[in-house]
Structure formats: structure tokens, C-alpha cells
N, C-alpha and C positions, 0 to 999 in steps of 0.2 A: 122348413117353414113354408107350408103350400096352405094359402087360404082359398076356398075356393066358391062363388055365388052364381045365381044366374044373371045379375045384371050383366050388363053390354051398357052404360051412358053413363059411366064415373069418369074417374082421370087416373093419371100414371105420371110418373116420373122420370127422366132416362138423361144419363148424364151423358153430357156434351160439354167438348173441351173448348176452352174462351181462351185466343190469344190476346193479352195486352201488353200494353208499350207505354214506358214513361223515360221522361227526362233523367237522363244517368246524372244529373245535378239538382235533381226535382226542384225546377225553376218556381214551378207551381205547386209544390206541395206534393199531397199523393196522388196528383190529378194524371188519369191514363186514357192513353188512347187506343182505340179498336184497330188501328192501321199504323204502321210503319211510314216513319218520317223524319221529318226534324221538330228540334223545340221552337216555338215561336218566337221565345225570349232571348235564350243562347244558339242557338241554329245549331247545337249538338244532334246526330242522329239520336233519335230514341232508341232506348233499350227494353230489348223484347224481356216481361217478365215471365217468370215461371208456368208452365201451364196450369190454368185454372180448371178445377169442373165443378159445375152446381148443378145441380137438379132442374131441369127447365120440363115443363110444364105439358105432357099431353091428355089426347082424350080418350085413355083406354086407364083400367086399373089393372096391375101385373098380379099374376097369382099370389104371390107375397104379403100383398098391403091388407094390412086387417080393416080395411076400407070395402073388403067384399063382406064383409060379413054384417048381416041384415037387423041387427037386435035392436031393440028400441032402449032409452037409456033416459033418465031422468036428474038432471042438474040440480047443485043445490037450492038453483034460483026455482026450483020445478018447469023449468024449461023441457018437452019432450025432443030427443035429440037422437041421431043416429050417429056410428063413431066416425063416418063421413064428413059429417059438418067440422069433425075438426080439421079437417084436408087444409093444408096453407101453412102450417107451423111445424116446427120440428118440434115433438111430443115427448116428454118426459112423463114415463106412465108405474105405476106401484101399484099392487092392491093390498088393503089393509080393513080393517074395520073397525069402526069408532070405539068399542067398548072394552078394545085389546090393551092392558095394562103391562105387556111385557116390550114382544119384538118390535108392535106398530109405533111407539113413541120414538124408539130410533127410528124407523124406516122416515117418519114425518121430520124429525132431526137432520137425516141424510139429503130429503129433499131442498130442503130451506138450506141446508149447507153448498149443495149445487148451485139452486137460485143466487146464493150470496155469490160465487164466484163467477157469476154469467156477467159481463161488461152492460153497460147500460142499451150500447149501440147493436148488441145482440141478443139481449132480453123481450124486444118487441116482436120478435120474430120464433120466440118458444112459448109452447103451453105444456105445463104441470097437469096431470091428470092424475087424480085418487080414485081408484075403482075399488066399491068394498065389496066384498068378500061376503058381506052379510044384509043382503038386500030386505030382508024383512025387518030389520032391525033398525038400519039406517035409511029415513024415509028423506027425504029432499030437505024438512026439516031440520031433520038432526044432523045432516051433513052439513048444512048453514050454519048453524049452531057451532060443531066442532071448529069449522073454516074460521070463523070468526075469533073461537078461544083461541086458537094456532095462530093468529096473525096470516090466515092464507085468503083471507077474501079479496085479493087483487083480481083487477082482470085477466092475468097470466095463470092465475089458478082455477080449475076444474074439477068440481066432486061428482062422481056420477053414481048413481043406483038403477042396477040394468033389474032384471030377470032373475030367479033361480038360473033356468036352462042357459041363458044369456051370460050370465056371469061363469058359466063353467064352461063354458064353449068359448071364451074370451081368455080363461085362464089355462086353456089347452096349448089354445096359439102361443100364449109365452112361456111355455111351458112350465107354469106355476101351480105346484101342488098344494092345496089346504083343504082340511078334511075338518069335520065340527065333531067336536069331543064334548060339547054341551049346549045347550041353546043359545047362548051367549061367549061360546070361546069357540076359537077357533085354530087348529096350528098350520101351518102355512109355510112357503119359502117364503125369503127374503130378498127378493129381486127386482131393480129399477131395470128401466128396458127404455131404449132413445128410437126413436120412430122418423126417419126424413118424413120432408112433408108433403111425400105419397102414400106415408102410410106403413111402410117398410122397417123391418129392423134393423138397426145398426148397429146397435152394442145395447150389452146387458152387466149391467152388476149386481153382483150377488155379495150377500153377507150384510151384517149389518155395523156401521162405524167407519165402513174398509177405505184405503185410499183411493181416491174419486178423481184422481188427474185424468184416467185414460176416458172418464166419463163427459168430463169437463173439455178436453179435446173433442171428443166425439160431436157435443156440442155447437162448439164453435166452429170445429169444417162445416155442417150440415146449415150454419148458418152468418156464414160469411158469404151475404150477396153484394 
């Protein structure tokens, strides 16, 4: 996936290795050190933990980042944003439409099931976003009502209404296919996507009611700071 833009002043993440040390007796619980040495409690040599890696923010956006897209969106609260405004958290995104009676309710249930499996200490670093593929019908007011009805009105949830062109562009980036088959009915792919805080696609879950173990693992790996 390559997303291009004329922007040059946004942000990117790069993968950086971190070396951590810890007392083998864990005298101080889970406390770690960034330099070798001895435990101040038992004087045993600190043990090097497995090399960890996490995303370090830099000054540019990679070609693979969805933050290169400059389309405008409205949230369920009526605020105008760009995708870049979601930078800084792991993003779990799905494309739905609120009048759907078949696949979308199951996708919503899948999103809530994923959220329920994320530990409290990780959830603050996750943003769940539901993007409407029917922007003409799904106004911010309708999205807000849908969020409340489905108990998805917390800070970790965001609903997005874009333009027809913006939605199509975003769907192409995610390899999501959709087609209008009547004024309020669409056929569409059933894909949940996970992006790192730099907006780079890291994992996709396809299907309805599937085993989400790999999706959970991907989110946890991206939110272990």
C-alpha cells in the first residue's frame, strides 16, 4: 500500500530497538532500567530483557501512512477533521453504514468484542473508528444516534462521515470493496484494519465473527509502551 500526498510537514514513526534491564529477583516489581548494573536492593546483576521495539515519532510521514490523505471528515460530534488528527494512537478501523441490517451489525459486534478484550492499561492508547460508506445518509447526527444506540459513545470511539470521493479513496487504500445496490443498501467487504500510531497498516481481519486472536495480539503489540 502506497499513499501519496504533497504534504511534507506531518509525522511518521520508525522502528527503534530498546534495551531494558531488570532485577532477576524482581525486588522492585516490574521496574526496569535502561542501563546495565546491579539491583539497589539485592545487589544482583540486572538481567537484560528481550529487546523491545516500539514506534518513535519523527517529523515525516511514510508513503504507507493514511495520514497522507488530505480529505475532510466530520465526526459524530460534528467536528471537521483530517485523518492525521487521529495520529498518536493505534487505530482500529472498519467501514460500515448505519442502515445496514445484515453484515454491519455483526461488524459492530466484532469491534465491541475486540474492545472488550483489550486491557485497561492498553485501551487508552487505542482509537476505534467506524467510517460510513454512505455519507449522504449517515450525517453526524445520525452517526451520533447510532453510537449511543450501540453503546459506542465513549472517548475511544469515533464515527466518520466523509465525502463520496473521500470515502472511495479511503476504501481503496484499505482494499475495501463496496457497491451501492439501492439508495440505502450496499454490498461491501467485511474488513477490520489495525494501524500503528503513524497511520501505517499493520493487520487486517476479514470476515464476520472470526477468531480475533491475531487482531488482539497486533493491538497489544502496538500499545505496549
